[in-house]
C-alpha angles and dihedrals in degrees: 000000000000096000094089094052093046092046092057091053101045103030094088090053093046092047092054092045090047091052092052094046092048089050089053091054098254112150127222092231090051090056090047091055092045091050091052091048089054088050090054090049089051091052091049091051092049093048088052091053098256096121095159090056087045090055093050092049091044092055092048089050093053091047087058090049089060095043097054091063091046091054092045090055090055098051101023128272126252130212090239090051090053091047096049091046092056094043094050092044090057091045089053091050089055100042096058097057088042089056091056090049089053090047092060114358094180098050098033106029100091097042092042091052091049091050092050090050090051090050090051093051094042092047092049091052090048095050095041091051090050092052094051092044090051090049090054092047094243121160134197135179098184090120097028127255109344136172091237137023110284121208118196124230147158092275112048133146096289093051090048093052090048090051090050090050090053089050090055096044093046107026092162089062096050094114092054098044094041091053092049092049091046089058089050090051092049089050090051091052093049092048089051090052090050089052090048091050091053096046104030103025099079096062129067118230118242091215 
């Protein structure tokens, strides 16, 4: 929901940074891998109880996630680059809740598991919608140039990063905030299915 507003504000900065990085020979895939490595470091810090360090590394990781696309737009994107970006994004989304489960399995296990389930369902609805939209030749630029079709929703990347930040700032409240965000993710998945039923449901597939 907030991705569009944030994108309008930071895109000029990312574009300029992407131009400079591309000019220095930095590759988009290299930034993607580095951003994921920072995400793993953030998860390790969180699991060890250093949630403030985890937050700092998390924010650096997500900065990298914005820069890889900016660099790709300068030099030309590849299908593999788009694929690895999506895969590692989803891996990042899973590793942070897992870190909080490892931090306190008794207090965080149930809520963390529910959150991971909601991510799984929401991610499946997102990717399945993208596949069908691609099959039908549909296009969208609501979130800029992307490797796959992006549908908007209540829980998008910005909301997820904000939730992760709250987890780090208030680790004792993880169970509460994770449960609330899981409900938001489930709602986003259901709303996407409703949209798919309205747009895709009136035509029979040829396959």
